[in-house]
MOPAC internal coordinates of N, CA, C and O (Angstrom, degrees):
PM7 1SCF
backbone

  N    0.0000 0     0.00 0     0.00 0    0    0    0
  C    1.4539 1     0.00 0     0.00 0    1    0    0
  C    1.5022 1   108.32 1     0.00 0    2    1    0
  O    1.2310 1   121.72 1   -37.30 1    3    2    1
  N    1.3131 1   114.31 1   142.70 1    3    2    1
  C    1.4270 1   120.36 1  -179.21 1    5    3    2
  C    1.5682 1   109.08 1  -148.77 1    6    5    3
  O    1.2310 1   121.57 1   -37.69 1    7    6    5
  N    1.3509 1   114.60 1   142.31 1    7    6    5
  C    1.4885 1   116.24 1   178.00 1    9    7    6
  C    1.5282 1   111.76 1   -57.33 1   10    9    7
  O    1.2310 1   120.21 1   148.24 1   11   10    9
  N    1.3397 1   117.20 1   -31.76 1   11   10    9
  C    1.4370 1   122.06 1  -179.93 1   13   11   10
  C    1.5627 1   111.83 1   -61.60 1   14   13   11
  O    1.2310 1   122.17 1   146.36 1   15   14   13
  N    1.2859 1   113.44 1   -33.64 1   15   14   13
  C    1.4615 1   120.08 1  -176.83 1   17   15   14
  C    1.5024 1   113.27 1   -64.16 1   18   17   15
  O    1.2310 1   120.17 1   152.21 1   19   18   17
  N    1.3667 1   117.27 1   -27.79 1   19   18   17
  C    1.4229 1   121.69 1  -177.52 1   21   19   18
  C    1.5493 1   113.35 1  -113.06 1   22   21   19
  O    1.2310 1   121.60 1  -161.75 1   23   22   21
  N    1.2998 1   114.54 1    18.25 1   23   22   21
  C    1.4487 1   119.75 1   175.90 1   25   23   22
  C    1.5394 1   114.48 1    68.26 1   26   25   23
  O    1.2310 1   120.78 1  -149.54 1   27   26   25
  N    1.2886 1   116.12 1    30.46 1   27   26   25
  C    1.4674 1   120.13 1  -179.31 1   29   27   26
  C    1.5099 1   112.49 1   -85.67 1   30   29   27
  O    1.2310 1   119.90 1   178.65 1   31   30   29
  N    1.3241 1   117.79 1    -1.35 1   31   30   29
  C    1.4148 1   123.13 1   176.60 1   33   31   30
  C    1.5459 1   108.38 1  -115.93 1   34   33   31
  O    1.2310 1   121.16 1   -43.31 1   35   34   33
  N    1.2988 1   115.39 1   136.69 1   35   34   33
  C    1.4699 1   117.24 1   177.67 1   37   35   34
  C    1.5710 1   109.98 1   -77.88 1   38   37   35
  O    1.2310 1   121.05 1   -27.18 1   39   38   37
  N    1.3231 1   115.60 1   152.82 1   39   38   37
  C    1.4412 1   119.93 1   179.09 1   41   39   38
  C    1.5465 1   108.02 1   -96.01 1   42   41   39
  O    1.2310 1   122.08 1   -30.68 1   43   42   41
  N    1.3329 1   113.63 1   149.32 1   43   42   41
  C    1.4953 1   118.97 1   175.12 1   45   43   42
  C    1.5351 1   108.71 1   -72.89 1   46   45   43
  O    1.2310 1   120.82 1   -10.05 1   47   46   45
  N    1.3244 1   116.03 1   169.95 1   47   46   45
  C    1.4614 1   118.24 1  -179.32 1   49   47   46
  C    1.4956 1   113.80 1   -59.69 1   50   49   47
  O    1.2310 1   120.00 1   148.84 1   51   50   49
  N    1.3278 1   117.60 1   -31.16 1   51   50   49
  C    1.4589 1   118.14 1  -179.77 1   53   51   50
  C    1.5533 1   112.24 1   -85.38 1   54   53   51
  O    1.2310 1   120.86 1  -159.62 1   55   54   53
  N    1.3787 1   115.96 1    20.38 1   55   54   53
  C    1.4340 1   124.03 1   175.66 1   57   55   54
  C    1.5307 1   113.43 1    69.70 1   58   57   55
  O    1.2310 1   119.16 1  -164.99 1   59   58   57
  N    1.2802 1   119.21 1    15.01 1   59   58   57
  C    1.4727 1   122.05 1   173.55 1   61   59   58
  C    1.5015 1   108.14 1   -96.60 1   62   61   59
  O    1.2310 1   121.92 1   -23.68 1   63   62   61
  N    1.2969 1   113.93 1   156.32 1   63   62   61
  C    1.4371 1   120.91 1  -179.39 1   65   63   62
  C    1.5018 1   109.55 1   -68.62 1   66   65   63
  O    1.2310 1   120.19 1   -46.14 1   67   66   65
  N    1.2942 1   117.24 1   133.86 1   67   66   65
  C    1.4774 1   124.93 1   177.04 1   69   67   66
  C    1.4651 1   112.39 1   -93.39 1   70   69   67
  O    1.2310 1   121.13 1   -11.79 1   71   70   69
  N    1.2917 1   115.44 1   168.21 1   71   70   69
  C    1.4753 1   119.04 1   176.92 1   73   71   70
  C    1.5422 1   108.99 1   -98.41 1   74   73   71
  O    1.2310 1   119.71 1  -120.99 1   75   74   73
  N    1.3190 1   118.16 1    59.01 1   75   74   73
  C    1.4190 1   122.30 1  -179.21 1   77   75   74
  C    1.5105 1   112.80 1   -72.56 1   78   77   75
  O    1.2310 1   120.67 1   152.52 1   79   78   77
  N    1.3419 1   116.33 1   -27.48 1   79   78   77
  C    1.4511 1   120.74 1   173.63 1   81   79   78
  C    1.5062 1   109.63 1  -110.43 1   82   81   79
  O    1.2310 1   121.35 1   -41.32 1   83   82   81
  N    1.3033 1   115.02 1   138.68 1   83   82   81
  C    1.4948 1   117.87 1   176.16 1   85   83   82
  C    1.5606 1   107.81 1   -70.42 1   86   85   83
  O    1.2310 1   121.55 1   -12.70 1   87   86   85
  N    1.3044 1   114.65 1   167.30 1   87   86   85
  C    1.4524 1   119.18 1   177.42 1   89   87   86
  C    1.5618 1   110.40 1   -63.57 1   90   89   87
  O    1.2310 1   121.28 1   145.18 1   91   90   89
  N    1.3049 1   115.15 1   -34.82 1   91   90   89
  C    1.4980 1   118.55 1   177.99 1   93   91   90
  C    1.4997 1   109.89 1   -66.96 1   94   93   91
  O    1.2310 1   119.15 1   137.75 1   95   94   93
  N    1.3512 1   119.23 1   -42.25 1   95   94   93
  C    1.4769 1   121.00 1   177.18 1   97   95   94
  C    1.5340 1   111.02 1   -62.45 1   98   97   95
  O    1.2310 1   120.71 1   135.78 1   99   98   97
  N    1.3178 1   116.25 1   -44.22 1   99   98   97
  C    1.4366 1   120.44 1   177.77 1  101   99   98
  C    1.5144 1   111.96 1   -56.73 1  102  101   99
  O    1.2310 1   120.57 1   134.79 1  103  102  101
  N    1.3046 1   116.52 1   -45.21 1  103  102  101
  C    1.4601 1   124.61 1  -177.79 1  105  103  102
  C    1.5851 1   108.72 1   -63.78 1  106  105  103
  O    1.2310 1   121.05 1   138.46 1  107  106  105
  N    1.3134 1   115.59 1   -41.54 1  107  106  105
  C    1.4535 1   117.78 1  -178.46 1  109  107  106
  C    1.5648 1   110.17 1   -68.80 1  110  109  107
  O    1.2310 1   120.47 1   141.63 1  111  110  109
  N    1.2785 1   116.70 1   -38.37 1  111  110  109
  C    1.5000 1   119.81 1   174.23 1  113  111  110
  C    1.5154 1   111.46 1   -62.84 1  114  113  111
  O    1.2310 1   119.15 1   137.80 1  115  114  113
  N    1.2537 1   119.22 1   -42.20 1  115  114  113
  C    1.4814 1   124.19 1   178.70 1  117  115  114
  C    1.5557 1   107.89 1   -62.95 1  118  117  115
  O    1.2310 1   120.62 1   131.21 1  119  118  117
  N    1.3189 1   116.41 1   -48.79 1  119  118  117
  C    1.4972 1   118.46 1  -178.38 1  121  119  118
  C    1.5286 1   111.19 1   -63.51 1  122  121  119
  O    1.2310 1   120.88 1   140.53 1  123  122  121
  N    1.3189 1   115.91 1   -39.47 1  123  122  121
  C    1.4968 1   118.73 1   177.45 1  125  123  122
  C    1.5065 1   109.53 1   -61.27 1  126  125  123
  O    1.2310 1   120.20 1   134.99 1  127  126  125
  N    1.3237 1   117.22 1   -45.01 1  127  126  125
  C    1.4761 1   121.65 1  -178.75 1  129  127  126
  C    1.5736 1   109.67 1   -61.32 1  130  129  127
  O    1.2310 1   121.58 1   139.47 1  131  130  129
  N    1.3577 1   114.59 1   -40.53 1  131  130  129
  C    1.4771 1   118.14 1   179.69 1  133  131  130
  C    1.5424 1   111.90 1   -65.48 1  134  133  131
  O    1.2310 1   120.67 1   142.17 1  135  134  133
  N    1.3001 1   116.32 1   -37.83 1  135  134  133
  C    1.4937 1   119.79 1   179.26 1  137  135  134
  C    1.5884 1   108.11 1   -67.33 1  138  137  135
  O    1.2310 1   121.40 1   135.56 1  139  138  137
  N    1.3383 1   114.92 1   -44.44 1  139  138  137
  C    1.4535 1   116.98 1   179.05 1  141  139  138
  C    1.5276 1   112.92 1   -64.34 1  142  141  139
  O    1.2310 1   121.06 1   145.07 1  143  142  141
  N    1.2962 1   115.58 1   -34.93 1  143  142  141
  C    1.4555 1   121.19 1   178.36 1  145  143  142
  C    1.5453 1   109.99 1   -66.97 1  146  145  143
  O    1.2310 1   120.84 1   137.47 1  147  146  145
  N    1.3417 1   116.01 1   -42.53 1  147  146  145
  C    1.4489 1   120.02 1   178.80 1  149  147  146
  C    1.5289 1   109.31 1   -61.88 1  150  149  147
  O    1.2310 1   119.48 1   136.87 1  151  150  149
  N    1.2931 1   118.60 1   -43.13 1  151  150  149
  C    1.4661 1   120.85 1   178.70 1  153  151  150
  C    1.5123 1   109.93 1   -61.56 1  154  153  151
  O    1.2310 1   120.43 1   131.84 1  155  154  153
  N    1.3251 1   116.79 1   -48.16 1  155  154  153
  C    1.4755 1   121.09 1  -178.40 1  157  155  154
  C    1.5302 1   110.81 1   -60.39 1  158  157  155
  O    1.2310 1   120.58 1   143.81 1  159  158  157
  N    1.3346 1   116.49 1   -36.19 1  159  158  157
  C    1.4917 1   121.26 1  -177.25 1  161  159  158
  C    1.5293 1   112.44 1   -90.44 1  162  161  159
  O    1.2310 1   120.89 1  -179.02 1  163  162  161
  N    1.3341 1   115.91 1     0.98 1  163  162  161
  C    1.4948 1   121.06 1   179.08 1  165  163  162
  C    1.5482 1   109.11 1    61.61 1  166  165  163
  O    1.2310 1   119.79 1  -138.91 1  167  166  165
  N    1.3375 1   118.01 1    41.09 1  167  166  165
  C    1.4511 1   119.98 1   177.52 1  169  167  166
  C    1.5059 1   106.98 1  -116.10 1  170  169  167
  O    1.2310 1   121.04 1   -61.26 1  171  170  169
  N    1.4010 1   115.61 1   118.74 1  171  170  169
  C    1.4529 1   120.28 1  -177.17 1  173  171  170
  C    1.5190 1   112.14 1   -75.49 1  174  173  171
  O    1.2310 1   120.69 1   127.44 1  175  174  173
  N    1.3209 1   116.28 1   -52.56 1  175  174  173
  C    1.4626 1   118.93 1   178.49 1  177  175  174
  C    1.5499 1   109.49 1  -138.05 1  178  177  175
  O    1.2310 1   122.41 1   -18.88 1  179  178  177
  N    1.2509 1   112.98 1   161.12 1  179  178  177
  C    1.5100 1   119.19 1   177.95 1  181  179  178
  C    1.5483 1   106.41 1  -135.68 1  182  181  179
  O    1.2310 1   122.54 1   -39.61 1  183  182  181
  N    1.3124 1   112.74 1   140.39 1  183  182  181
  C    1.4982 1   117.78 1   177.08 1  185  183  182
  C    1.4722 1   111.73 1   -65.26 1  186  185  183
  O    1.2310 1   119.33 1   150.03 1  187  186  185
  N    1.3322 1   118.89 1   -29.97 1  187  186  185
  C    1.3986 1   123.19 1  -179.21 1  189  187  186
  C    1.5702 1   111.76 1   -69.91 1  190  189  187
  O    1.2310 1   121.56 1   150.97 1  191  190  189
  N    1.3149 1   114.63 1   -29.03 1  191  190  189
  C    1.4562 1   118.79 1  -175.05 1  193  191  190
  C    1.5322 1   109.69 1  -120.57 1  194  193  191
  O    1.2310 1   121.46 1  -119.86 1  195  194  193
  N    1.3314 1   114.80 1    60.14 1  195  194  193
  C    1.4534 1   121.76 1  -177.96 1  197  195  194
  C    1.5132 1   114.28 1   -59.51 1  198  197  195
  O    1.2310 1   121.62 1   154.19 1  199  198  197
  N    1.3406 1   114.50 1   -25.81 1  199  198  197
  C    1.4644 1   120.70 1  -177.71 1  201  199  198
  C    1.5663 1   111.24 1   -69.59 1  202  201  199
  O    1.2310 1   120.57 1   168.34 1  203  202  201
  N    1.2976 1   116.51 1   -11.66 1  203  202  201
  C    1.4988 1   121.48 1   177.46 1  205  203  202
  C    1.5232 1   110.98 1   -94.33 1  206  205  203
  O    1.2310 1   119.40 1   179.32 1  207  206  205
  N    1.3340 1   118.76 1    -0.68 1  207  206  205
  C    1.4520 1   121.84 1  -174.23 1  209  207  206
  C    1.5160 1   111.85 1   -60.74 1  210  209  207
  O    1.2310 1   119.14 1   149.64 1  211  210  209
  N    1.3402 1   119.25 1   -30.36 1  211  210  209
  C    1.4318 1   121.21 1   177.76 1  213  211  210
  C    1.4915 1   115.47 1   -61.58 1  214  213  211
  O    1.2310 1   121.78 1   157.39 1  215  214  213
  N    1.3297 1   114.20 1   -22.61 1  215  214  213
  C    1.4601 1   121.46 1  -179.21 1  217  215  214
  C    1.5754 1   113.01 1   -93.06 1  218  217  215
  O    1.2310 1   121.64 1  -174.10 1  219  218  217
  N    1.2931 1   114.47 1     5.90 1  219  218  217
  C    1.4749 1   121.10 1  -175.64 1  221  219  218
  C    1.5433 1   111.12 1   -55.70 1  222  221  219
  O    1.2310 1   119.52 1   136.07 1  223  222  221
  N    1.3406 1   118.53 1   -43.93 1  223  222  221
  C    1.4579 1   122.97 1  -179.26 1  225  223  222
  C    1.5379 1   110.30 1   -62.14 1  226  225  223
  O    1.2310 1   120.98 1   134.87 1  227  226  225
  N    1.3360 1   115.74 1   -45.13 1  227  226  225
  C    1.4480 1   121.07 1   179.10 1  229  227  226
  C    1.5760 1   112.04 1   -61.38 1  230  229  227
  O    1.2310 1   122.60 1   135.46 1  231  230  229
  N    1.3600 1   112.63 1   -44.54 1  231  230  229
  C    1.4659 1   120.21 1  -179.22 1  233  231  230
  C    1.5337 1   109.04 1   -62.21 1  234  233  231
  O    1.2310 1   121.03 1   133.82 1  235  234  233
  N    1.3750 1   115.64 1   -46.18 1  235  234  233
  C    1.4452 1   119.07 1  -178.48 1  237  235  234
  C    1.5034 1   112.08 1   -64.40 1  238  237  235
  O    1.2310 1   120.35 1   138.65 1  239  238  237
  N    1.3201 1   116.93 1   -41.35 1  239  238  237
  C    1.4765 1   119.43 1   177.87 1  241  239  238
  C    1.4999 1   111.27 1   -64.45 1  242  241  239
  O    1.2310 1   119.50 1   141.09 1  243  242  241
  N    1.3734 1   118.55 1   -38.91 1  243  242  241
  C    1.3875 1   122.42 1  -179.53 1  245  243  242
  C    1.5608 1   111.85 1   -68.12 1  246  245  243
  O    1.2310 1   120.29 1   140.21 1  247  246  245
  N    1.3196 1   117.06 1   -39.79 1  247  246  245
  C    1.4258 1   120.69 1   174.96 1  249  247  246
  C    1.5527 1   111.04 1   -58.94 1  250  249  247
  O    1.2310 1   120.45 1   136.89 1  251  250  249
  N    1.3684 1   116.75 1   -43.11 1  251  250  249
  C    1.4318 1   119.75 1   178.18 1  253  251  250
  C    1.5515 1   112.04 1   -60.94 1  254  253  251
  O    1.2310 1   121.61 1   136.73 1  255  254  253
  N    1.3392 1   114.52 1   -43.27 1  255  254  253
  C    1.4508 1   119.50 1   179.79 1  257  255  254
  C    1.5000 1   112.55 1   -64.09 1  258  257  255
  O    1.2310 1   120.31 1   140.49 1  259  258  257
  N    1.3348 1   117.01 1   -39.51 1  259  258  257
  C    1.4515 1   121.57 1   177.30 1  261  259  258
  C    1.5405 1   111.15 1   -64.50 1  262  261  259
  O    1.2310 1   121.51 1   136.35 1  263  262  261
  N    1.3484 1   114.71 1   -43.65 1  263  262  261
  C    1.4857 1   116.61 1   177.85 1  265  263  262
  C    1.5082 1   112.00 1   -63.48 1  266  265  263
  O    1.2310 1   119.63 1   140.50 1  267  266  265
  N    1.3658 1   118.32 1   -39.50 1  267  266  265
  C    1.4238 1   121.46 1   179.54 1  269  267  266
  C    1.5537 1   109.22 1   -65.34 1  270  269  267
  O    1.2310 1   119.08 1   139.60 1  271  270  269
  N    1.3243 1   119.36 1   -40.40 1  271  270  269
  C    1.4357 1   123.47 1   179.28 1  273  271  270
  C    1.5624 1   108.22 1   -63.32 1  274  273  271
  O    1.2310 1   121.47 1   132.64 1  275  274  273
  N    1.3302 1   114.79 1   -47.36 1  275  274  273
  C    1.4853 1   119.19 1  -176.30 1  277  275  274
  C    1.5017 1   110.30 1   -63.94 1  278  277  275
  O    1.2310 1   119.55 1   142.69 1  279  278  277
  N    1.3096 1   118.47 1   -37.31 1  279  278  277
  C    1.4689 1   121.51 1   179.53 1  281  279  278
  C    1.5002 1   109.30 1   -65.66 1  282  281  279
  O    1.2310 1   118.97 1   140.75 1  283  282  281
  N    1.3098 1   119.56 1   -39.25 1  283  282  281
  C    1.4328 1   121.17 1  -175.75 1  285  283  282
  C    1.5489 1   111.51 1   -78.05 1  286  285  283
  O    1.2310 1   118.91 1   145.04 1  287  286  285
  N    1.3154 1   119.69 1   -34.96 1  287  286  285
  C    1.4678 1   120.21 1  -168.31 1  289  287  286
  C    1.5303 1   116.04 1  -113.52 1  290  289  287
  O    1.2310 1   119.85 1   167.37 1  291  290  289
  N    1.2777 1   117.90 1   -12.63 1  291  290  289
  C    1.4324 1   119.46 1  -179.36 1  293  291  290
  C    1.5113 1   112.05 1  -101.19 1  294  293  291
  O    1.2310 1   119.61 1   -43.46 1  295  294  293
  N    1.2720 1   118.35 1   136.54 1  295  294  293
  C    1.4350 1   122.92 1   175.90 1  297  295  294
  C    1.5516 1   109.89 1  -115.97 1  298  297  295
  O    1.2310 1   121.78 1   -49.62 1  299  298  297
  N    1.2977 1   114.20 1   130.38 1  299  298  297
  C    1.4612 1   116.23 1   178.75 1  301  299  298
  C    1.5456 1   107.75 1  -100.85 1  302  301  299
  O    1.2310 1   121.34 1   -55.01 1  303  302  301
  N    1.3054 1   115.04 1   124.99 1  303  302  301
  C    1.4247 1   122.68 1  -179.76 1  305  303  302
  C    1.4992 1   109.37 1  -100.04 1  306  305  303
  O    1.2310 1   120.66 1   -62.17 1  307  306  305
  N    1.3078 1   116.34 1   117.83 1  307  306  305
  C    1.4782 1   118.42 1   178.94 1  309  307  306
  C    1.5453 1   107.62 1   -97.36 1  310  309  307
  O    1.2310 1   120.45 1   -15.63 1  311  310  309
  N    1.3169 1   116.74 1   164.37 1  311  310  309
  C    1.4474 1   120.65 1  -178.16 1  313  311  310
  C    1.5634 1   112.94 1   -57.74 1  314  313  311
  O    1.2310 1   120.36 1   152.88 1  315  314  313
  N    1.3474 1   116.92 1   -27.12 1  315  314  313
  C    1.5194 1   120.82 1   179.27 1  317  315  314
  C    1.4678 1   112.39 1   -87.92 1  318  317  315
  O    1.2310 1   117.59 1   167.37 1  319  318  317
  N    1.3206 1   122.19 1   -12.63 1  319  318  317
  C    1.4421 1   120.98 1  -179.66 1  321  319  318
  C    1.5228 1   109.58 1  -105.29 1  322  321  319
  O    1.2310 1   121.47 1   -18.04 1  323  322  321
  N    1.3586 1   114.80 1   161.96 1  323  322  321
  C    1.4665 1   119.82 1   178.61 1  325  323  322
  C    1.5207 1   107.28 1  -124.29 1  326  325  323
  O    1.2310 1   120.83 1   -30.18 1  327  326  325
  N    1.2713 1   116.01 1   149.82 1  327  326  325
  C    1.4843 1   121.15 1  -178.45 1  329  327  326
  C    1.5225 1   109.43 1   -61.25 1  330  329  327
  O    1.2310 1   118.97 1   142.05 1  331  330  329
  N    1.3454 1   119.57 1   -37.95 1  331  330  329
  C    1.4552 1   121.79 1  -178.36 1  333  331  330
  C    1.5109 1   113.05 1   -67.29 1  334  333  331
  O    1.2310 1   119.68 1   159.74 1  335  334  333
  N    1.3877 1   118.22 1   -20.26 1  335  334  333
  C    1.4390 1   120.25 1  -176.61 1  337  335  334
  C    1.4983 1   112.89 1   -93.13 1  338  337  335
  O    1.2310 1   119.96 1  -174.13 1  339  338  337
  N    1.3015 1   117.67 1     5.87 1  339  338  337
  C    1.4615 1   121.28 1  -176.09 1  341  339  338
  C    1.4650 1   110.16 1   -82.98 1  342  341  339
  O    1.2310 1   120.10 1   180.00 1  343  342  341

């Protein structure tokens, strides 16, 4: 993932990528995206990304909150059920 990939950096007049974000800002955006992706994929830690292990508690708590929310607000309709019978 890269901020460039999603147009988070402005282009210079000559259509080249500019340095609108510092390397530190880019890194923080990438790490934030990785944490959000881990939460969405229900992955607490990864051996490849050991540097994110300090956030394991936050990720685990967030996964639990998302599951609770999904259980309360999402309805799964199977081919044998009907929305009116729920």
